[in-house]
C-alpha positions as CSV (number, residue, x, y, z in Angstrom):
1,X,12.0,4.8,12.0
2,X,8.8,6.4,10.8
3,X,7.2,4.1,8.3
4,X,4.2,6.3,7.7
5,X,6.0,9.1,6.0
6,X,7.6,6.9,3.3
7,X,4.4,5.1,2.6
8,X,2.3,8.2,2.6
9,X,4.5,10.4,0.5
10,X,5.8,8.2,-2.3
11,X,5.6,4.5,-1.3
12,X,9.3,4.1,-0.8
13,X,10.9,2.9,2.4
14,X,14.6,2.5,3.1
15,X,15.5,0.4,6.1
16,X,18.8,-0.9,7.4
17,X,19.2,-4.6,6.7
18,X,19.0,-5.6,10.4
19,X,15.7,-3.8,10.7
20,X,14.2,-4.9,7.5
21,X,12.0,-7.7,9.0
22,X,10.6,-5.2,11.5
23,X,9.9,-2.7,8.8
24,X,8.2,-5.4,6.6
25,X,6.0,-6.5,9.6
26,X,5.0,-2.9,10.3
27,X,4.2,-2.2,6.7
28,X,2.1,-5.4,6.4
29,X,0.2,-4.6,9.6
30,X,-0.3,-1.0,8.6
31,X,-1.7,-1.9,5.1
32,X,-4.0,-4.5,6.5
33,X,-5.4,-2.1,9.0
34,X,-6.3,0.6,6.5
35,X,-10.1,1.2,6.5
36,X,-11.7,0.7,3.1
37,X,-15.1,2.1,2.3
38,X,-17.4,4.9,1.1
39,X,-15.4,8.0,0.0
40,X,-17.9,10.2,1.8
41,X,-17.2,8.5,5.1
42,X,-14.5,10.3,7.1
43,X,-13.2,7.0,8.5
44,X,-12.4,5.8,5.0
45,X,-8.8,5.8,4.0
46,X,-8.9,3.5,0.9
47,X,-11.5,4.5,-1.6
48,X,-12.6,2.6,-4.7
49,X,-11.0,3.4,-8.1
50,X,-12.9,5.9,-10.1
51,X,-13.8,3.4,-12.8
52,X,-13.6,-0.2,-13.8
53,X,-11.0,0.8,-16.4
54,X,-8.8,2.3,-13.6
55,X,-9.3,-0.8,-11.5
56,X,-8.1,-3.0,-14.4
57,X,-5.1,-0.8,-15.0
58,X,-4.1,-1.1,-11.3
59,X,-4.6,-4.8,-11.4
60,X,-2.3,-5.0,-14.4
61,X,0.4,-3.2,-12.4
62,X,0.0,-5.7,-9.6
63,X,0.1,-8.6,-12.0
64,X,3.2,-7.2,-13.7
65,X,5.0,-6.8,-10.3
66,X,4.2,-10.4,-9.5
67,X,5.3,-11.7,-12.9
68,X,8.6,-9.8,-12.7
69,X,9.4,-11.3,-9.3
70,X,8.4,-8.8,-6.7
71,X,7.2,-10.3,-3.5
72,X,3.7,-9.4,-2.4
73,X,3.9,-8.8,1.3
74,X,0.2,-8.2,1.6
75,X,-2.7,-7.6,-0.8
76,X,-2.2,-8.6,-4.4
77,X,-4.6,-9.2,-7.2
78,X,-8.4,-9.1,-6.8
79,X,-10.8,-7.3,-4.7
80,X,-10.7,-7.1,-0.9
81,X,-13.1,-9.5,0.9
82,X,-16.4,-7.8,1.4
83,X,-15.8,-5.2,-1.4
84,X,-16.5,-7.3,-4.4
85,X,-19.2,-5.0,-5.7
86,X,-17.0,-1.9,-6.2
87,X,-13.8,-1.0,-7.9
88,X,-11.8,-1.6,-4.7
89,X,-8.1,-2.7,-4.8
90,X,-6.5,-4.6,-1.9
91,X,-4.0,-2.4,-0.1
92,X,-0.8,-4.0,-1.6
93,X,2.8,-3.8,-0.4
94,X,5.6,-5.2,-2.6
95,X,9.1,-5.9,-1.4
96,X,12.1,-7.0,-3.3
97,X,11.4,-4.6,-6.1
98,X,14.4,-3.8,-8.3
99,X,14.9,-0.8,-10.6
100,X,14.5,-2.9,-13.7
101,X,10.9,-3.9,-12.7
102,X,8.0,-2.1,-14.4
103,X,6.4,-1.2,-11.0
104,X,9.6,0.6,-10.1
105,X,9.7,2.6,-13.3
106,X,6.1,3.4,-14.1
107,X,3.0,4.8,-12.4
108,X,2.7,4.1,-8.7
109,X,-0.2,2.1,-7.4
110,X,-3.2,4.0,-6.1
111,X,-1.8,5.3,-2.8
112,X,-2.9,8.8,-4.0
113,X,-6.4,7.8,-2.8
114,X,-5.2,7.8,0.8
115,X,-6.7,11.1,2.1
116,X,-5.1,11.4,5.5
117,X,-2.5,14.0,6.4
118,X,0.9,12.9,7.6
119,X,0.0,13.7,11.2
120,X,-2.9,11.2,11.1
121,X,-0.6,8.5,9.7
122,X,2.0,9.2,12.4
123,X,-0.6,8.7,15.1
124,X,-1.5,5.2,13.9
125,X,-0.3,2.3,16.1
126,X,1.0,0.3,13.1
127,X,3.1,3.2,12.0
128,X,4.8,3.4,15.4
129,X,5.4,-0.4,15.6
130,X,9.1,0.1,14.6
131,X,10.5,2.7,16.8
132,X,13.9,4.3,17.0
133,X,16.4,2.5,19.1
């Protein structure tokens, strides 16, 4: 199972029921390991939103997901610790999202800011945590 591709391409991951807990653990670990920082730093994967308005829009999507019953596996509302001064959003992973939820039907969260090619994601330890059996 390659988690990085689903997360990198469109944020959707399908996993067999018996492997769901493994997939969730790998997604959580992977999101929590993503380096945040200066967009000019090549080590940065998660950049700040382009404006306070964009930050608030993304926070609204996160709030709506929570209000409609999606489970926040990691991340959630607010700014990441140590990044309170910028328009940074916590890398957030929802599980238990159904098709009737707003976050399933409307704009995806800001994963478009992740600037790494698929080959980089595939090389990350958290992406390889759940391997084929």
